[in-house]
C-alpha positions as CSV (number, residue, x, y, z in Angstrom):
1,M,2.2,21.6,7.3
2,E,3.5,19.1,9.9
3,Q,2.7,15.5,9.1
4,T,1.3,13.4,11.9
5,I,1.7,9.7,12.3
6,L,-0.4,7.4,14.5
7,L,1.7,4.7,16.1
8,L,-0.3,1.7,17.4
9,E,2.2,-0.3,19.5
10,D,2.2,-1.8,23.0
11,D,5.9,-2.3,23.5
12,A,7.1,0.6,25.7
13,D,10.7,0.3,24.6
14,L,9.8,0.3,20.9
15,I,7.4,3.2,21.4
16,D,10.2,5.3,22.9
17,G,12.7,4.5,20.1
18,L,10.2,5.0,17.3
19,T,8.7,8.2,18.8
20,Y,12.2,9.7,19.2
21,S,13.3,8.7,15.7
22,L,10.1,9.9,14.0
23,Q,10.1,13.2,15.8
24,R,13.8,13.7,14.8
25,E,12.6,13.2,11.2
26,G,10.2,16.1,11.6
27,Y,6.9,14.1,12.2
28,A,4.4,14.6,15.0
29,V,3.6,11.3,16.6
30,D,0.4,10.2,18.5
31,V,0.8,6.9,20.3
32,A,-2.0,4.3,21.0
33,Q,-1.2,1.2,23.0
34,T,-4.5,-0.6,22.4
35,V,-7.0,-0.9,19.6
36,G,-9.6,1.0,21.6
37,A,-7.1,3.9,22.0
38,A,-6.4,3.9,18.3
39,Y,-10.1,4.2,17.5
40,D,-10.3,7.2,19.9
41,C,-7.4,8.9,18.2
42,L,-9.0,8.3,14.7
43,K,-12.2,9.9,15.9
44,E,-10.3,13.0,17.0
45,K,-8.2,13.7,13.8
46,S,-6.9,12.6,10.5
47,Y,-3.4,11.2,10.1
48,S,-0.7,11.4,7.4
49,L,0.3,7.8,7.9
50,L,-0.5,4.9,10.3
51,L,2.0,2.5,11.8
52,L,0.1,-0.5,13.2
53,D,1.3,-3.4,15.3
54,V,-0.5,-6.6,14.5
55,T,-1.0,-8.1,17.9
56,L,-2.4,-5.9,20.7
57,P,-3.9,-6.6,24.1
58,D,-7.4,-6.0,23.0
59,G,-7.3,-7.0,19.3
60,N,-5.1,-6.6,16.3
61,G,-3.9,-3.9,13.9
62,M,-5.6,-5.6,10.9
63,D,-9.0,-4.7,12.4
64,V,-7.9,-1.1,12.7
65,C,-6.7,-1.1,9.1
66,R,-10.0,-2.4,7.8
67,H,-11.8,0.2,9.9
68,V,-9.8,3.0,8.4
69,R,-10.1,1.7,4.8
70,E,-13.9,1.8,5.1
71,R,-13.5,5.6,5.3
72,D,-10.2,6.5,3.7
73,K,-8.6,4.6,0.8
74,R,-5.6,6.9,0.5
75,V,-3.9,7.2,3.9
76,P,-0.7,5.1,3.9
77,I,-0.6,2.1,6.3
78,I,2.4,0.1,7.4
79,F,2.2,-3.0,9.5
80,L,4.8,-3.7,12.2
81,T,4.8,-7.5,12.5
82,A,6.9,-10.3,13.9
83,M,5.1,-12.7,11.6
84,D,6.8,-13.0,8.2
85,E,4.9,-15.9,6.8
86,E,3.3,-15.2,3.4
87,V,-0.2,-15.9,4.6
88,N,0.0,-13.0,7.1
89,V,1.5,-10.7,4.5
90,I,-1.4,-11.4,2.2
91,R,-3.9,-10.9,5.0
92,G,-2.4,-7.5,5.7
93,L,-2.2,-6.4,2.0
94,D,-5.8,-7.6,1.4
95,G,-6.9,-5.7,4.5
96,G,-5.6,-2.5,2.8
97,A,-2.0,-2.1,4.0
98,D,0.6,-0.5,1.7
99,D,3.6,-2.2,3.3
100,Y,4.8,-4.2,6.2
101,I,8.1,-4.4,8.1
102,T,9.2,-7.4,10.2
103,K,10.5,-7.0,13.7
104,P,13.3,-6.5,14.5
105,F,14.0,-3.8,11.9
106,K,16.4,-0.9,11.4
107,L,14.9,2.6,12.1
108,G,16.5,4.0,9.0
109,E,14.8,1.4,6.8
110,L,11.4,2.2,8.4
111,C,11.9,6.0,7.9
112,S,12.8,5.4,4.3
113,R,9.6,3.5,3.7
114,I,7.6,6.2,5.4
115,R,9.1,8.9,3.3
116,A,8.4,6.9,0.1
117,L,4.7,6.2,1.0
118,L,4.1,9.8,2.1
119,R,5.5,11.1,-1.2
120,R,3.1,8.8,-3.1
121,S,0.0,9.1,-0.9
122,G,-1.6,11.8,-3.1
123,I,-2.4,12.2,-6.8
124,S,0.7,13.1,-8.8
125,G,0.8,16.5,-10.3
126,E,2.0,14.9,-13.5
127,D,-1.4,13.3,-14.2
128,S,-2.7,15.0,-17.4
129,A,-6.3,13.7,-16.9
130,N,-8.6,12.6,-14.2
131,R,-9.3,9.2,-15.7
132,L,-7.4,6.3,-17.3
133,T,-9.2,3.8,-19.5
134,S,-8.3,0.6,-21.3
135,G,-11.2,-1.1,-22.9
136,P,-13.9,-1.6,-20.2
137,L,-11.3,-0.9,-17.5
138,S,-11.7,2.6,-16.0
139,I,-9.5,4.3,-13.3
140,D,-10.7,7.4,-11.5
141,L,-7.5,9.2,-10.6
142,L,-9.2,11.8,-8.4
143,G,-11.5,9.3,-6.6
144,G,-8.7,6.7,-6.2
145,S,-11.0,3.9,-7.6
146,A,-11.3,1.6,-10.5
147,S,-14.0,-0.4,-12.3
148,L,-14.1,-3.2,-14.8
149,Q,-17.2,-3.4,-17.1
150,D,-18.8,-0.9,-14.7
151,R,-18.2,-3.2,-11.7
152,P,-16.2,-1.6,-8.9
153,L,-12.9,-3.3,-8.2
154,E,-12.1,-3.8,-4.5
155,L,-8.4,-2.9,-4.6
156,T,-5.9,-2.2,-1.9
157,V,-3.9,1.0,-2.1
158,G,-0.9,-0.9,-3.4
159,E,-2.9,-2.8,-6.0
160,Y,-4.5,0.5,-7.2
161,R,-1.1,2.2,-7.6
162,L,0.4,-0.8,-9.4
163,L,-2.6,-1.0,-11.8
164,C,-2.3,2.8,-12.6
165,L,1.4,2.4,-13.3
166,L,0.8,-0.6,-15.7
167,V,-2.1,1.0,-17.5
168,R,-0.2,4.3,-18.0
169,N,2.4,2.3,-19.7
170,A,0.0,-0.1,-21.6
171,G,1.7,-2.1,-24.3
172,Q,5.2,-1.6,-22.8
173,T,7.2,-3.8,-20.5
174,V,7.6,-2.3,-17.1
175,L,10.7,-3.6,-15.4
176,R,10.4,-5.1,-11.9
177,N,12.9,-2.6,-10.5
178,T,11.0,0.2,-12.1
179,I,7.8,-0.9,-10.5
180,L,9.5,-1.1,-7.1
181,D,11.1,2.3,-7.6
182,A,7.7,3.9,-8.5
183,L,5.7,2.2,-5.7
184,W,8.2,2.5,-2.9
185,D,11.6,4.0,-2.9
186,G,15.1,4.1,-4.3
187,N,16.0,0.8,-6.1
188,G,13.5,-1.3,-4.2
189,S,16.1,-2.6,-1.7
190,F,13.8,-2.0,1.2
191,V,11.0,-4.1,-0.3
192,D,10.8,-7.9,-0.4
193,D,10.4,-8.8,-4.1
194,N,7.8,-11.3,-3.0
195,T,5.5,-8.5,-2.1
196,L,5.3,-7.4,-5.7
197,S,4.4,-11.0,-6.7
198,V,1.6,-11.0,-4.2
199,Y,0.2,-7.7,-5.7
200,I,0.4,-9.2,-9.2
201,R,-1.4,-12.4,-8.2
202,R,-4.1,-10.5,-6.3
203,L,-4.7,-8.1,-9.2
204,R,-5.0,-11.0,-11.7
205,E,-7.6,-12.7,-9.4
206,K,-9.7,-9.5,-9.5
207,I,-9.3,-8.6,-13.2
208,E,-8.6,-11.8,-15.2
209,D,-11.3,-14.4,-16.2
210,N,-8.6,-17.0,-15.7
211,P,-5.8,-15.7,-13.4
212,S,-3.7,-18.8,-14.2
213,H,-3.7,-17.8,-17.9
214,P,-3.8,-14.0,-17.9
215,K,-4.8,-12.2,-21.1
216,Y,-4.1,-8.6,-19.9
217,L,-1.7,-8.4,-17.0
218,L,1.2,-10.3,-18.6
219,T,4.5,-11.5,-17.2
220,V,7.6,-10.8,-19.4
221,R,9.9,-13.4,-18.0
222,G,13.2,-12.1,-16.7
223,F,12.1,-8.5,-17.1
224,G,8.8,-7.5,-15.5
225,Y,5.2,-7.0,-16.4
226,K,3.1,-5.6,-19.2
227,W,-0.5,-4.4,-19.5
228,K,-1.9,-5.6,-22.9
229,C,-3.7,-2.7,-24.4
230,E,-6.7,-3.6,-26.6
231,K,-9.7,-1.6,-27.7
232,N,-12.0,-4.3,-26.2
233,F,-11.4,-7.0,-23.7
């Protein structure tokens, strides 16, 4: 089945280049040049992936991202942004984005990120059960949700995937490069290492009683991270 990408972008030259490159990669592309046009497209069909510019004539891509996440937690979303300050990255990730790429960017790099996210947008066939548990933490693999002490956790897609990876390997150190490989692509060369640190920090804020002194999501300095497995938190 052909995968269709929604491109929200108002730069005509960039639209032409992206559309040509994505179609050459085998994707169908729908283009919206305003937030309103994007909402119209989303009413008409479902998409395999969204590419959202941040600043548009009638709003911003973050509003579209939040709108989509209210209905669909799983569709991959990448922001196209000229703003590389951490505060904007955090806003985008908190809004539900999976990744961001800063303009100007190489088309090959963007296509690699798209392929990685599309491969991981569904539940892996290797899952042996529909639920992961660790003490009062419960992860619903089919529903794509998690709860702590029966309280739903509001996680972005990236945070959810990271949490699943760590809990599956509870009690073991998961190397930073291994995490980047699993969540994105290759050896993580297309991902700013700072993005992983943002995910870790945001996860701790949602799970730990004291994020500054974590008890469960532990840093193994110089190596990576570990989920401390206990019968009861």
